N, CA, C and O atoms as a Maestro MAE file, in Angstrom:
{
 s_m_m2io_version
 :::
 2.0.0
}

f_m_ct {
 s_m_title
 :::
 protein
 m_atom[360] {
  # First column is atom index #
  i_m_mmod_type
  r_m_x_coord
  r_m_y_coord
  r_m_z_coord
  i_m_residue_number
  s_m_chain_name
  s_m_pdb_residue_name
  s_m_pdb_atom_name
  i_m_atomic_number
  :::
  1 25 129.572 105.695 126.115 1 A "MET " " N  " 7
  2 3 129.127 106.506 124.923 1 A "MET " " CA " 6
  3 2 127.533 106.000 124.536 1 A "MET " " C  " 6
  4 15 127.357 104.783 124.598 1 A "MET " " O  " 8
  5 25 126.412 106.808 124.160 2 A "ASN " " N  " 7
  6 3 125.445 105.930 123.177 2 A "ASN " " CA " 6
  7 2 125.657 106.038 122.094 2 A "ASN " " C  " 6
  8 15 126.713 106.370 121.557 2 A "ASN " " O  " 8
  9 25 124.319 105.673 121.471 3 A "LYS " " N  " 7
  10 3 124.236 105.719 120.305 3 A "LYS " " CA " 6
  11 2 124.575 106.759 119.195 3 A "LYS " " C  " 6
  12 15 125.283 106.732 118.188 3 A "LYS " " O  " 8
  13 25 123.489 108.022 120.011 4 A "SER " " N  " 7
  14 3 123.708 109.968 119.221 4 A "SER " " CA " 6
  15 2 125.001 109.902 119.678 4 A "SER " " C  " 6
  16 15 125.740 109.662 118.723 4 A "SER " " O  " 8
  17 25 125.594 110.005 120.690 5 A "GLU " " N  " 7
  18 3 127.194 110.478 120.721 5 A "GLU " " CA " 6
  19 2 128.380 109.347 120.113 5 A "GLU " " C  " 6
  20 15 129.605 109.357 120.240 5 A "GLU " " O  " 8
  21 25 127.601 108.519 119.505 6 A "LEU " " N  " 7
  22 3 128.561 107.588 118.781 6 A "LEU " " CA " 6
  23 2 128.569 108.164 116.886 6 A "LEU " " C  " 6
  24 15 129.475 108.135 116.053 6 A "LEU " " O  " 8
  25 25 127.044 108.672 116.795 7 A "ILE " " N  " 7
  26 3 127.213 109.339 115.504 7 A "ILE " " CA " 6
  27 2 127.806 110.657 115.440 7 A "ILE " " C  " 6
  28 15 128.743 110.947 114.696 7 A "ILE " " O  " 8
  29 25 127.184 111.512 116.311 8 A "ASP " " N  " 7
  30 3 128.032 112.904 116.591 8 A "ASP " " CA " 6
  31 2 129.957 112.950 116.011 8 A "ASP " " C  " 6
  32 15 130.644 113.759 115.387 8 A "ASP " " O  " 8
  33 25 130.212 111.492 116.706 9 A "HIS " " N  " 7
  34 3 131.726 111.338 116.705 9 A "HIS " " CA " 6
  35 2 132.322 111.366 115.492 9 A "HIS " " C  " 6
  36 15 133.320 111.891 115.000 9 A "HIS " " O  " 8
  37 25 131.179 110.449 115.039 10 A "ILE " " N  " 7
  38 3 131.498 109.885 113.298 10 A "ILE " " CA " 6
  39 2 131.038 110.620 112.574 10 A "ILE " " C  " 6
  40 15 131.153 110.203 111.421 10 A "ILE " " O  " 8
  41 25 130.432 111.771 112.655 11 A "ALA " " N  " 7
  42 3 130.041 112.807 111.761 11 A "ALA " " CA " 6
  43 2 131.478 114.080 111.744 11 A "ALA " " C  " 6
  44 15 131.851 114.786 110.808 11 A "ALA " " O  " 8
  45 25 132.032 113.982 113.203 12 A "GLN " " N  " 7
  46 3 132.561 115.038 113.486 12 A "GLN " " CA " 6
  47 2 134.654 114.588 112.722 12 A "GLN " " C  " 6
  48 15 135.621 115.283 112.410 12 A "GLN " " O  " 8
  49 25 134.363 113.138 112.762 13 A "GLN " " N  " 7
  50 3 135.903 112.522 112.706 13 A "GLN " " CA " 6
  51 2 136.306 112.468 111.325 13 A "GLN " " C  " 6
  52 15 137.425 112.552 110.818 13 A "GLN " " O  " 8
  53 25 134.168 112.173 110.379 14 A "ALA " " N  " 7
  54 3 134.207 112.133 109.258 14 A "ALA " " CA " 6
  55 2 134.391 112.914 107.682 14 A "ALA " " C  " 6
  56 15 134.614 112.626 106.506 14 A "ALA " " O  " 8
  57 25 134.033 114.526 108.887 15 A "ASP " " N  " 7
  58 3 133.347 115.566 108.265 15 A "ASP " " CA " 6
  59 2 132.151 115.486 107.133 15 A "ASP " " C  " 6
  60 15 132.208 116.028 106.029 15 A "ASP " " O  " 8
  61 25 131.024 114.672 107.654 16 A "ILE " " N  " 7
  62 3 129.813 114.327 107.119 16 A "ILE " " CA " 6
  63 2 128.860 115.068 108.130 16 A "ILE " " C  " 6
  64 15 129.098 115.275 109.319 16 A "ILE " " O  " 8
  65 25 127.676 115.444 107.386 17 A "SER " " N  " 7
  66 3 126.559 115.575 108.157 17 A "SER " " CA " 6
  67 2 126.354 114.304 109.175 17 A "SER " " C  " 6
  68 15 126.743 113.141 109.068 17 A "SER " " O  " 8
  69 25 125.659 114.910 110.118 18 A "LYS " " N  " 7
  70 3 124.807 113.329 111.009 18 A "LYS " " CA " 6
  71 2 124.044 112.750 110.705 18 A "LYS " " C  " 6
  72 15 123.910 111.580 111.065 18 A "LYS " " O  " 8
  73 25 123.171 113.428 109.838 19 A "ALA " " N  " 7
  74 3 122.041 112.430 109.221 19 A "ALA " " CA " 6
  75 2 123.338 111.291 108.157 19 A "ALA " " C  " 6
  76 15 123.052 110.096 108.080 19 A "ALA " " O  " 8
  77 25 124.172 111.610 107.700 20 A "ALA " " N  " 7
  78 3 125.384 110.388 106.973 20 A "ALA " " CA " 6
  79 2 125.391 109.762 107.757 20 A "ALA " " C  " 6
  80 15 124.720 108.730 107.731 20 A "ALA " " O  " 8
  81 25 126.245 110.146 108.935 21 A "ALA " " N  " 7
  82 3 126.776 109.633 109.798 21 A "ALA " " CA " 6
  83 2 125.667 108.377 110.558 21 A "ALA " " C  " 6
  84 15 126.169 107.255 110.620 21 A "ALA " " O  " 8
  85 25 124.529 108.494 111.001 22 A "SER " " N  " 7
  86 3 123.759 107.570 111.219 22 A "SER " " CA " 6
  87 2 123.125 106.942 110.261 22 A "SER " " C  " 6
  88 15 122.281 106.113 110.601 22 A "SER " " O  " 8
  89 25 123.301 107.111 109.249 23 A "ARG " " N  " 7
  90 3 122.627 106.424 107.783 23 A "ARG " " CA " 6
  91 2 123.912 105.168 107.873 23 A "ARG " " C  " 6
  92 15 123.712 103.953 107.868 23 A "ARG " " O  " 8
  93 25 124.928 105.702 107.934 24 A "ALA " " N  " 7
  94 3 126.521 104.733 107.999 24 A "ALA " " CA " 6
  95 2 126.528 103.983 108.940 24 A "ALA " " C  " 6
  96 15 126.444 102.813 108.566 24 A "ALA " " O  " 8
  97 25 126.596 104.111 110.093 25 A "LEU " " N  " 7
  98 3 125.817 103.503 111.135 25 A "LEU " " CA " 6
  99 2 125.037 102.420 111.227 25 A "LEU " " C  " 6
  100 15 125.432 101.340 111.668 25 A "LEU " " O  " 8
  101 25 123.593 102.708 110.710 26 A "GLU " " N  " 7
  102 3 122.729 102.150 111.064 26 A "GLU " " CA " 6
  103 2 123.141 100.861 109.677 26 A "GLU " " C  " 6
  104 15 122.605 99.765 109.837 26 A "GLU " " O  " 8
  105 25 123.671 100.962 108.936 27 A "ALA " " N  " 7
  106 3 124.042 100.354 107.626 27 A "ALA " " CA " 6
  107 2 125.106 99.129 107.980 27 A "ALA " " C  " 6
  108 15 125.218 97.963 107.603 27 A "ALA " " O  " 8
  109 25 125.578 99.693 108.579 28 A "ALA " " N  " 7
  110 3 127.247 98.472 109.324 28 A "ALA " " CA " 6
  111 2 126.640 97.956 110.178 28 A "ALA " " C  " 6
  112 15 127.267 96.938 110.470 28 A "ALA " " O  " 8
  113 25 125.256 98.087 111.136 29 A "ILE " " N  " 7
  114 3 124.472 97.648 111.917 29 A "ILE " " CA " 6
  115 2 123.993 96.622 111.301 29 A "ILE " " C  " 6
  116 15 124.475 95.493 111.392 29 A "ILE " " O  " 8
  117 25 123.041 96.915 110.647 30 A "ASP " " N  " 7
  118 3 122.265 95.910 110.002 30 A "ASP " " CA " 6
  119 2 123.095 94.819 109.230 30 A "ASP " " C  " 6
  120 15 122.647 93.672 109.221 30 A "ASP " " O  " 8
  121 25 124.314 95.106 108.562 31 A "ALA " " N  " 7
  122 3 124.980 94.366 107.980 31 A "ALA " " CA " 6
  123 2 125.688 93.692 109.016 31 A "ALA " " C  " 6
  124 15 126.037 92.605 108.555 31 A "ALA " " O  " 8
  125 25 126.145 93.842 110.438 32 A "ILE " " N  " 7
  126 3 126.359 92.741 111.328 32 A "ILE " " CA " 6
  127 2 125.287 91.838 111.618 32 A "ILE " " C  " 6
  128 15 125.430 90.644 111.356 32 A "ILE " " O  " 8
  129 25 124.470 92.172 112.014 33 A "THR " " N  " 7
  130 3 123.218 91.397 112.221 33 A "THR " " CA " 6
  131 2 123.036 90.566 111.136 33 A "THR " " C  " 6
  132 15 123.344 89.382 111.271 33 A "THR " " O  " 8
  133 25 122.576 90.977 110.035 34 A "ASP " " N  " 7
  134 3 122.588 90.413 109.063 34 A "ASP " " CA " 6
  135 2 123.308 89.265 108.609 34 A "ASP " " C  " 6
  136 15 122.730 88.300 108.109 34 A "ASP " " O  " 8
  137 25 124.450 89.325 108.751 35 A "THR " " N  " 7
  138 3 125.736 88.640 108.699 35 A "THR " " CA " 6
  139 2 125.430 87.581 109.667 35 A "THR " " C  " 6
  140 15 125.179 86.452 109.246 35 A "THR " " O  " 8
  141 25 125.426 87.934 111.414 36 A "LEU " " N  " 7
  142 3 125.188 86.916 111.887 36 A "LEU " " CA " 6
  143 2 123.872 86.130 112.230 36 A "LEU " " C  " 6
  144 15 123.838 85.095 112.896 36 A "LEU " " O  " 8
  145 25 122.654 86.861 111.604 37 A "LYS " " N  " 7
  146 3 121.972 85.789 111.350 37 A "LYS " " CA " 6
  147 2 122.056 84.218 110.708 37 A "LYS " " C  " 6
  148 15 121.841 83.077 111.116 37 A "LYS " " O  " 8
  149 25 122.554 84.947 109.299 38 A "LYS " " N  " 7
  150 3 122.738 83.520 108.252 38 A "LYS " " CA " 6
  151 2 123.778 82.744 108.943 38 A "LYS " " C  " 6
  152 15 124.269 81.888 108.208 38 A "LYS " " O  " 8
  153 25 124.327 82.785 110.290 39 A "GLY " " N  " 7
  154 3 125.257 82.122 110.762 39 A "GLY " " CA " 6
  155 2 126.788 82.131 110.231 39 A "GLY " " C  " 6
  156 15 127.511 81.154 110.036 39 A "GLY " " O  " 8
  157 25 127.054 83.375 110.068 40 A "ASP " " N  " 7
  158 3 128.455 83.734 109.712 40 A "ASP " " CA " 6
  159 2 129.508 84.576 110.598 40 A "ASP " " C  " 6
  160 15 129.005 84.836 111.691 40 A "ASP " " O  " 8
  161 25 130.191 84.840 110.526 41 A "SER " " N  " 7
  162 3 131.084 85.574 111.377 41 A "SER " " CA " 6
  163 2 131.224 86.942 110.768 41 A "SER " " C  " 6
  164 15 130.730 87.054 109.646 41 A "SER " " O  " 8
  165 25 131.953 88.290 111.424 42 A "VAL " " N  " 7
  166 3 131.794 89.290 111.309 42 A "VAL " " CA " 6
  167 2 133.859 89.653 111.565 42 A "VAL " " C  " 6
  168 15 134.422 89.502 112.649 42 A "VAL " " O  " 8
  169 25 134.342 89.971 110.678 43 A "SER " " N  " 7
  170 3 136.109 90.103 111.028 43 A "SER " " CA " 6
  171 2 136.611 91.581 110.639 43 A "SER " " C  " 6
  172 15 137.043 91.923 109.538 43 A "SER " " O  " 8
  173 25 136.480 92.269 111.625 44 A "LEU " " N  " 7
  174 3 137.605 93.474 111.478 44 A "LEU " " CA " 6
  175 2 138.594 93.950 111.638 44 A "LEU " " C  " 6
  176 15 138.637 94.764 112.560 44 A "LEU " " O  " 8
  177 25 139.554 93.761 111.043 45 A "VAL " " N  " 7
  178 3 140.537 93.622 111.327 45 A "VAL " " CA " 6
  179 2 141.111 94.272 112.371 45 A "VAL " " C  " 6
  180 15 140.601 95.392 112.375 45 A "VAL " " O  " 8
  181 25 142.069 94.163 113.456 46 A "GLY " " N  " 7
  182 3 142.805 95.172 114.315 46 A "GLY " " CA " 6
  183 2 140.918 95.739 115.293 46 A "GLY " " C  " 6
  184 15 141.051 96.742 115.995 46 A "GLY " " O  " 8
  185 25 139.898 95.310 115.278 47 A "PHE " " N  " 7
  186 3 139.031 95.591 116.131 47 A "PHE " " CA " 6
  187 2 138.695 94.640 116.584 47 A "PHE " " C  " 6
  188 15 139.021 94.415 117.750 47 A "PHE " " O  " 8
  189 25 137.789 93.549 115.752 48 A "GLY " " N  " 7
  190 3 137.782 92.296 116.435 48 A "GLY " " CA " 6
  191 2 136.863 91.542 115.618 48 A "GLY " " C  " 6
  192 15 136.589 91.817 114.450 48 A "GLY " " O  " 8
  193 25 136.361 90.497 116.343 49 A "THR " " N  " 7
  194 3 135.177 89.501 115.651 49 A "THR " " CA " 6
  195 2 133.481 89.348 116.116 49 A "THR " " C  " 6
  196 15 133.090 88.953 117.215 49 A "THR " " O  " 8
  197 25 133.083 89.547 115.579 50 A "PHE " " N  " 7
  198 3 131.399 89.381 116.409 50 A "PHE " " CA " 6
  199 2 131.215 87.769 115.562 50 A "PHE " " C  " 6
  200 15 131.737 87.593 114.461 50 A "PHE " " O  " 8
  201 25 130.478 86.775 116.201 51 A "VAL " " N  " 7
  202 3 129.823 85.633 116.417 51 A "VAL " " CA " 6
  203 2 128.555 85.336 116.378 51 A "VAL " " C  " 6
  204 15 127.940 86.386 116.564 51 A "VAL " " O  " 8
  205 25 127.610 84.187 116.190 52 A "ALA " " N  " 7
  206 3 127.024 83.944 116.770 52 A "ALA " " CA " 6
  207 2 127.407 82.294 117.766 52 A "ALA " " C  " 6
  208 15 127.982 81.248 117.466 52 A "ALA " " O  " 8
  209 25 126.904 82.678 118.695 53 A "THR " " N  " 7
  210 3 127.119 81.086 119.350 53 A "THR " " CA " 6
  211 2 125.822 80.595 119.827 53 A "THR " " C  " 6
  212 15 125.114 81.581 120.030 53 A "THR " " O  " 8
  213 25 125.358 79.794 120.026 54 A "GLU " " N  " 7
  214 3 124.218 78.793 120.508 54 A "GLU " " CA " 6
  215 2 124.227 78.626 121.477 54 A "GLU " " C  " 6
  216 15 125.162 77.886 121.783 54 A "GLU " " O  " 8
  217 25 123.363 79.069 122.660 55 A "ARG " " N  " 7
  218 3 123.554 78.412 124.089 55 A "ARG " " CA " 6
  219 2 122.439 77.756 124.194 55 A "ARG " " C  " 6
  220 15 121.428 78.067 123.564 55 A "ARG " " O  " 8
  221 25 122.528 76.603 125.151 56 A "GLU " " N  " 7
  222 3 121.839 75.113 125.044 56 A "GLU " " CA " 6
  223 2 120.537 75.616 125.888 56 A "GLU " " C  " 6
  224 15 120.305 76.644 126.525 56 A "GLU " " O  " 8
  225 25 119.701 74.292 125.574 57 A "ALA " " N  " 7
  226 3 118.650 74.972 126.879 57 A "ALA " " CA " 6
  227 2 118.953 74.552 128.436 57 A "ALA " " C  " 6
  228 15 119.479 73.466 128.683 57 A "ALA " " O  " 8
  229 25 118.663 75.287 129.261 58 A "ARG " " N  " 7
  230 3 118.752 75.125 130.827 58 A "ARG " " CA " 6
  231 2 118.023 75.144 131.744 58 A "ARG " " C  " 6
  232 15 117.077 75.754 131.246 58 A "ARG " " O  " 8
  233 25 117.697 74.896 132.897 59 A "THR " " N  " 7
  234 3 116.823 74.896 133.662 59 A "THR " " CA " 6
  235 2 117.463 76.508 134.598 59 A "THR " " C  " 6
  236 15 118.584 76.868 134.957 59 A "THR " " O  " 8
  237 25 116.381 76.985 134.681 60 A "GLY " " N  " 7
  238 3 116.849 78.520 135.781 60 A "GLY " " CA " 6
  239 2 116.139 78.475 137.164 60 A "GLY " " C  " 6
  240 15 115.805 77.361 137.569 60 A "GLY " " O  " 8
  241 25 115.884 79.511 137.893 61 A "ARG " " N  " 7
  242 3 115.707 79.579 138.596 61 A "ARG " " CA " 6
  243 2 114.645 81.095 138.446 61 A "ARG " " C  " 6
  244 15 115.034 82.046 137.767 61 A "ARG " " O  " 8
  245 25 113.275 81.116 139.194 62 A "ASN " " N  " 7
  246 3 112.836 82.418 139.055 62 A "ASN " " CA " 6
  247 2 113.271 82.935 140.721 62 A "ASN " " C  " 6
  248 15 113.356 82.151 141.666 62 A "ASN " " O  " 8
  249 25 113.457 84.091 140.785 63 A "PRO " " N  " 7
  250 3 114.457 84.656 141.950 63 A "PRO " " CA " 6
  251 2 113.929 85.083 142.682 63 A "PRO " " C  " 6
  252 15 114.387 85.289 143.806 63 A "PRO " " O  " 8
  253 25 112.530 85.434 142.237 64 A "ARG " " N  " 7
  254 3 111.041 86.017 143.634 64 A "ARG " " CA " 6
  255 2 110.761 84.765 144.025 64 A "ARG " " C  " 6
  256 15 111.319 84.368 145.047 64 A "ARG " " O  " 8
  257 25 109.882 83.906 143.341 65 A "THR " " N  " 7
  258 3 109.634 82.476 144.057 65 A "THR " " CA " 6
  259 2 110.448 81.476 144.285 65 A "THR " " C  " 6
  260 15 110.198 80.526 145.028 65 A "THR " " O  " 8
  261 25 111.723 81.692 143.487 66 A "GLY " " N  " 7
  262 3 112.626 79.964 143.961 66 A "GLY " " CA " 6
  263 2 112.070 78.520 142.560 66 A "GLY " " C  " 6
  264 15 112.706 77.488 142.348 66 A "GLY " " O  " 8
  265 25 110.812 78.929 141.876 67 A "VAL " " N  " 7
  266 3 110.282 77.695 141.118 67 A "VAL " " CA " 6
  267 2 111.499 77.244 140.117 67 A "VAL " " C  " 6
  268 15 112.393 78.079 139.977 67 A "VAL " " O  " 8
  269 25 111.580 76.432 139.652 68 A "ALA " " N  " 7
  270 3 112.660 75.868 138.671 68 A "ALA " " CA " 6
  271 2 111.327 76.398 137.207 68 A "ALA " " C  " 6
  272 15 110.099 76.478 137.216 68 A "ALA " " O  " 8
  273 25 112.217 76.613 136.296 69 A "ILE " " N  " 7
  274 3 111.489 77.272 134.884 69 A "ILE " " CA " 6
  275 2 112.727 76.683 133.752 69 A "ILE " " C  " 6
  276 15 113.905 76.387 133.950 69 A "ILE " " O  " 8
  277 25 111.996 76.667 132.671 70 A "LYS " " N  " 7
  278 3 112.981 75.617 131.606 70 A "LYS " " CA " 6
  279 2 112.972 77.475 131.059 70 A "LYS " " C  " 6
  280 15 112.235 78.449 131.213 70 A "LYS " " O  " 8
  281 25 114.559 77.086 130.219 71 A "ILE " " N  " 7
  282 3 114.680 78.190 129.890 71 A "ILE " " CA " 6
  283 2 115.494 77.778 128.168 71 A "ILE " " C  " 6
  284 15 116.511 77.101 128.020 71 A "ILE " " O  " 8
  285 25 114.832 78.296 127.288 72 A "ASP " " N  " 7
  286 3 114.984 77.355 125.946 72 A "ASP " " CA " 6
  287 2 116.331 77.755 125.408 72 A "ASP " " C  " 6
  288 15 116.863 78.659 126.053 72 A "ASP " " O  " 8
  289 25 117.045 77.272 124.323 73 A "LYS " " N  " 7
  290 3 117.978 77.214 123.588 73 A "LYS " " CA " 6
  291 2 117.756 78.738 122.892 73 A "LYS " " C  " 6
  292 15 116.644 79.228 122.697 73 A "LYS " " O  " 8
  293 25 119.197 79.470 122.515 74 A "ALA " " N  " 7
  294 3 119.196 80.661 121.855 74 A "ALA " " CA " 6
  295 2 120.412 80.968 121.594 74 A "ALA " " C  " 6
  296 15 121.528 80.833 122.096 74 A "ALA " " O  " 8
  297 25 119.709 81.617 120.277 75 A "LYS " " N  " 7
  298 3 121.364 82.458 119.502 75 A "LYS " " CA " 6
  299 2 121.765 83.547 120.103 75 A "LYS " " C  " 6
  300 15 121.003 84.453 120.440 75 A "LYS " " O  " 8
  301 25 123.248 83.533 120.315 76 A "VAL " " N  " 7
  302 3 123.611 84.900 120.873 76 A "VAL " " CA " 6
  303 2 125.160 85.138 120.611 76 A "VAL " " C  " 6
  304 15 126.287 84.655 120.724 76 A "VAL " " O  " 8
  305 25 124.372 86.287 120.155 77 A "PRO " " N  " 7
  306 3 125.907 87.154 119.914 77 A "PRO " " CA " 6
  307 2 127.011 87.242 120.643 77 A "PRO " " C  " 6
  308 15 126.729 87.542 121.803 77 A "PRO " " O  " 8
  309 25 128.407 87.077 120.418 78 A "LYS " " N  " 7
  310 3 129.362 87.476 120.815 78 A "LYS " " CA " 6
  311 2 130.719 87.891 120.338 78 A "LYS " " C  " 6
  312 15 131.116 87.541 119.226 78 A "LYS " " O  " 8
  313 25 131.428 88.611 121.126 79 A "PHE " " N  " 7
  314 3 132.311 89.639 120.593 79 A "PHE " " CA " 6
  315 2 133.816 89.435 121.179 79 A "PHE " " C  " 6
  316 15 133.931 89.649 122.386 79 A "PHE " " O  " 8
  317 25 134.914 89.069 120.507 80 A "ARG " " N  " 7
  318 3 136.209 88.999 120.222 80 A "ARG " " CA " 6
  319 2 137.331 89.995 120.470 80 A "ARG " " C  " 6
  320 15 138.194 89.790 119.617 80 A "ARG " " O  " 8
  321 25 137.613 90.801 121.128 81 A "PRO " " N  " 7
  322 3 138.284 91.542 120.669 81 A "PRO " " CA " 6
  323 2 139.539 91.409 119.704 81 A "PRO " " C  " 6
  324 15 140.305 90.598 120.225 81 A "PRO " " O  " 8
  325 25 139.978 91.811 118.684 82 A "GLY " " N  " 7
  326 3 141.544 91.610 118.457 82 A "GLY " " CA " 6
  327 2 142.686 92.237 119.167 82 A "GLY " " C  " 6
  328 15 142.747 92.861 120.226 82 A "GLY " " O  " 8
  329 25 143.546 91.906 118.311 83 A "LYS " " N  " 7
  330 3 144.947 92.451 118.732 83 A "LYS " " CA " 6
  331 2 145.001 94.091 119.395 83 A "LYS " " C  " 6
  332 15 145.138 94.476 120.556 83 A "LYS " " O  " 8
  333 25 144.886 94.590 118.532 84 A "ALA " " N  " 7
  334 3 145.055 96.170 117.983 84 A "ALA " " CA " 6
  335 2 144.458 96.585 119.327 84 A "ALA " " C  " 6
  336 15 145.126 96.981 120.282 84 A "ALA " " O  " 8
  337 25 143.142 96.453 119.302 85 A "LEU " " N  " 7
  338 3 141.804 96.818 120.192 85 A "LEU " " CA " 6
  339 2 142.498 96.602 121.379 85 A "LEU " " C  " 6
  340 15 142.857 97.675 121.865 85 A "LEU " " O  " 8
  341 25 142.845 95.575 122.074 86 A "LYS " " N  " 7
  342 3 143.687 94.898 123.112 86 A "LYS " " CA " 6
  343 2 144.632 96.064 123.786 86 A "LYS " " C  " 6
  344 15 144.603 96.840 124.741 86 A "LYS " " O  " 8
  345 25 145.587 95.659 122.565 87 A "ASP " " N  " 7
  346 3 146.793 96.513 122.742 87 A "ASP " " CA " 6
  347 2 146.440 97.907 123.022 87 A "ASP " " C  " 6
  348 15 146.687 98.351 124.143 87 A "ASP " " O  " 8
  349 25 145.829 98.733 122.034 88 A "ALA " " N  " 7
  350 3 144.968 100.266 122.893 88 A "ALA " " CA " 6
  351 2 144.174 100.320 123.988 88 A "ALA " " C  " 6
  352 15 143.596 101.321 124.411 88 A "ALA " " O  " 8
  353 25 144.160 99.516 124.319 89 A "LEU " " N  " 7
  354 3 143.079 99.944 126.211 89 A "LEU " " CA " 6
  355 2 144.399 99.326 127.003 89 A "LEU " " C  " 6
  356 15 144.087 99.411 128.191 89 A "LEU " " O  " 8
  357 25 145.916 98.662 126.903 90 A "ASN " " N  " 7
  358 3 146.986 98.546 127.605 90 A "ASN " " CA " 6
  359 2 147.750 99.054 127.508 90 A "ASN " " C  " 6
  360 15 148.720 98.855 128.239 90 A "ASN " " O  " 8
  :::
 }
 m_bond[359] {
  # First column is bond index #
  i_m_from
  i_m_to
  i_m_order
  :::
  1 1 2 1
  2 2 3 1
  3 3 4 2
  4 3 5 1
  5 5 6 1
  6 6 7 1
  7 7 8 2
  8 7 9 1
  9 9 10 1
  10 10 11 1
  11 11 12 2
  12 11 13 1
  13 13 14 1
  14 14 15 1
  15 15 16 2
  16 15 17 1
  17 17 18 1
  18 18 19 1
  19 19 20 2
  20 19 21 1
  21 21 22 1
  22 22 23 1
  23 23 24 2
  24 23 25 1
  25 25 26 1
  26 26 27 1
  27 27 28 2
  28 27 29 1
  29 29 30 1
  30 30 31 1
  31 31 32 2
  32 31 33 1
  33 33 34 1
  34 34 35 1
  35 35 36 2
  36 35 37 1
  37 37 38 1
  38 38 39 1
  39 39 40 2
  40 39 41 1
  41 41 42 1
  42 42 43 1
  43 43 44 2
  44 43 45 1
  45 45 46 1
  46 46 47 1
  47 47 48 2
  48 47 49 1
  49 49 50 1
  50 50 51 1
  51 51 52 2
  52 51 53 1
  53 53 54 1
  54 54 55 1
  55 55 56 2
  56 55 57 1
  57 57 58 1
  58 58 59 1
  59 59 60 2
  60 59 61 1
  61 61 62 1
  62 62 63 1
  63 63 64 2
  64 63 65 1
  65 65 66 1
  66 66 67 1
  67 67 68 2
  68 67 69 1
  69 69 70 1
  70 70 71 1
  71 71 72 2
  72 71 73 1
  73 73 74 1
  74 74 75 1
  75 75 76 2
  76 75 77 1
  77 77 78 1
  78 78 79 1
  79 79 80 2
  80 79 81 1
  81 81 82 1
  82 82 83 1
  83 83 84 2
  84 83 85 1
  85 85 86 1
  86 86 87 1
  87 87 88 2
  88 87 89 1
  89 89 90 1
  90 90 91 1
  91 91 92 2
  92 91 93 1
  93 93 94 1
  94 94 95 1
  95 95 96 2
  96 95 97 1
  97 97 98 1
  98 98 99 1
  99 99 100 2
  100 99 101 1
  101 101 102 1
  102 102 103 1
  103 103 104 2
  104 103 105 1
  105 105 106 1
  106 106 107 1
  107 107 108 2
  108 107 109 1
  109 109 110 1
  110 110 111 1
  111 111 112 2
  112 111 113 1
  113 113 114 1
  114 114 115 1
  115 115 116 2
  116 115 117 1
  117 117 118 1
  118 118 119 1
  119 119 120 2
  120 119 121 1
  121 121 122 1
  122 122 123 1
  123 123 124 2
  124 123 125 1
  125 125 126 1
  126 126 127 1
  127 127 128 2
  128 127 129 1
  129 129 130 1
  130 130 131 1
  131 131 132 2
  132 131 133 1
  133 133 134 1
  134 134 135 1
  135 135 136 2
  136 135 137 1
  137 137 138 1
  138 138 139 1
  139 139 140 2
  140 139 141 1
  141 141 142 1
  142 142 143 1
  143 143 144 2
  144 143 145 1
  145 145 146 1
  146 146 147 1
  147 147 148 2
  148 147 149 1
  149 149 150 1
  150 150 151 1
  151 151 152 2
  152 151 153 1
  153 153 154 1
  154 154 155 1
  155 155 156 2
  156 155 157 1
  157 157 158 1
  158 158 159 1
  159 159 160 2
  160 159 161 1
  161 161 162 1
  162 162 163 1
  163 163 164 2
  164 163 165 1
  165 165 166 1
  166 166 167 1
  167 167 168 2
  168 167 169 1
  169 169 170 1
  170 170 171 1
  171 171 172 2
  172 171 173 1
  173 173 174 1
  174 174 175 1
  175 175 176 2
  176 175 177 1
  177 177 178 1
  178 178 179 1
  179 179 180 2
  180 179 181 1
  181 181 182 1
  182 182 183 1
  183 183 184 2
  184 183 185 1
  185 185 186 1
  186 186 187 1
  187 187 188 2
  188 187 189 1
  189 189 190 1
  190 190 191 1
  191 191 192 2
  192 191 193 1
  193 193 194 1
  194 194 195 1
  195 195 196 2
  196 195 197 1
  197 197 198 1
  198 198 199 1
  199 199 200 2
  200 199 201 1
  201 201 202 1
  202 202 203 1
  203 203 204 2
  204 203 205 1
  205 205 206 1
  206 206 207 1
  207 207 208 2
  208 207 209 1
  209 209 210 1
  210 210 211 1
  211 211 212 2
  212 211 213 1
  213 213 214 1
  214 214 215 1
  215 215 216 2
  216 215 217 1
  217 217 218 1
  218 218 219 1
  219 219 220 2
  220 219 221 1
  221 221 222 1
  222 222 223 1
  223 223 224 2
  224 223 225 1
  225 225 226 1
  226 226 227 1
  227 227 228 2
  228 227 229 1
  229 229 230 1
  230 230 231 1
  231 231 232 2
  232 231 233 1
  233 233 234 1
  234 234 235 1
  235 235 236 2
  236 235 237 1
  237 237 238 1
  238 238 239 1
  239 239 240 2
  240 239 241 1
  241 241 242 1
  242 242 243 1
  243 243 244 2
  244 243 245 1
  245 245 246 1
  246 246 247 1
  247 247 248 2
  248 247 249 1
  249 249 250 1
  250 250 251 1
  251 251 252 2
  252 251 253 1
  253 253 254 1
  254 254 255 1
  255 255 256 2
  256 255 257 1
  257 257 258 1
  258 258 259 1
  259 259 260 2
  260 259 261 1
  261 261 262 1
  262 262 263 1
  263 263 264 2
  264 263 265 1
  265 265 266 1
  266 266 267 1
  267 267 268 2
  268 267 269 1
  269 269 270 1
  270 270 271 1
  271 271 272 2
  272 271 273 1
  273 273 274 1
  274 274 275 1
  275 275 276 2
  276 275 277 1
  277 277 278 1
  278 278 279 1
  279 279 280 2
  280 279 281 1
  281 281 282 1
  282 282 283 1
  283 283 284 2
  284 283 285 1
  285 285 286 1
  286 286 287 1
  287 287 288 2
  288 287 289 1
  289 289 290 1
  290 290 291 1
  291 291 292 2
  292 291 293 1
  293 293 294 1
  294 294 295 1
  295 295 296 2
  296 295 297 1
  297 297 298 1
  298 298 299 1
  299 299 300 2
  300 299 301 1
  301 301 302 1
  302 302 303 1
  303 303 304 2
  304 303 305 1
  305 305 306 1
  306 306 307 1
  307 307 308 2
  308 307 309 1
  309 309 310 1
  310 310 311 1
  311 311 312 2
  312 311 313 1
  313 313 314 1
  314 314 315 1
  315 315 316 2
  316 315 317 1
  317 317 318 1
  318 318 319 1
  319 319 320 2
  320 319 321 1
  321 321 322 1
  322 322 323 1
  323 323 324 2
  324 323 325 1
  325 325 326 1
  326 326 327 1
  327 327 328 2
  328 327 329 1
  329 329 330 1
  330 330 331 1
  331 331 332 2
  332 331 333 1
  333 333 334 1
  334 334 335 1
  335 335 336 2
  336 335 337 1
  337 337 338 1
  338 338 339 1
  339 339 340 2
  340 339 341 1
  341 341 342 1
  342 342 343 1
  343 343 344 2
  344 343 345 1
  345 345 346 1
  346 346 347 1
  347 347 348 2
  348 347 349 1
  349 349 350 1
  350 350 351 1
  351 351 352 2
  352 351 353 1
  353 353 354 1
  354 354 355 1
  355 355 356 2
  356 355 357 1
  357 357 358 1
  358 358 359 1
  359 359 360 2
  :::
 }
}
């Protein structure tokens, strides 16, 4: 499912227009992004938790040449699924 399919699904399930569903999805994504930028986590009970973790700097290799390169430290988002989501899949 891509973003436009998700918007269509939200619009149908919530009985709202696609434009309103698009604005709602964008607002949710923006809220999660802003919260993770601040260093906080976002917990959606029954669904899961989004957290931002810091990946340390490391040495990697250019796959084409084999030359060692330095990879800077970076913040990366992670998602931990909740129990209800895990149970729904199994």
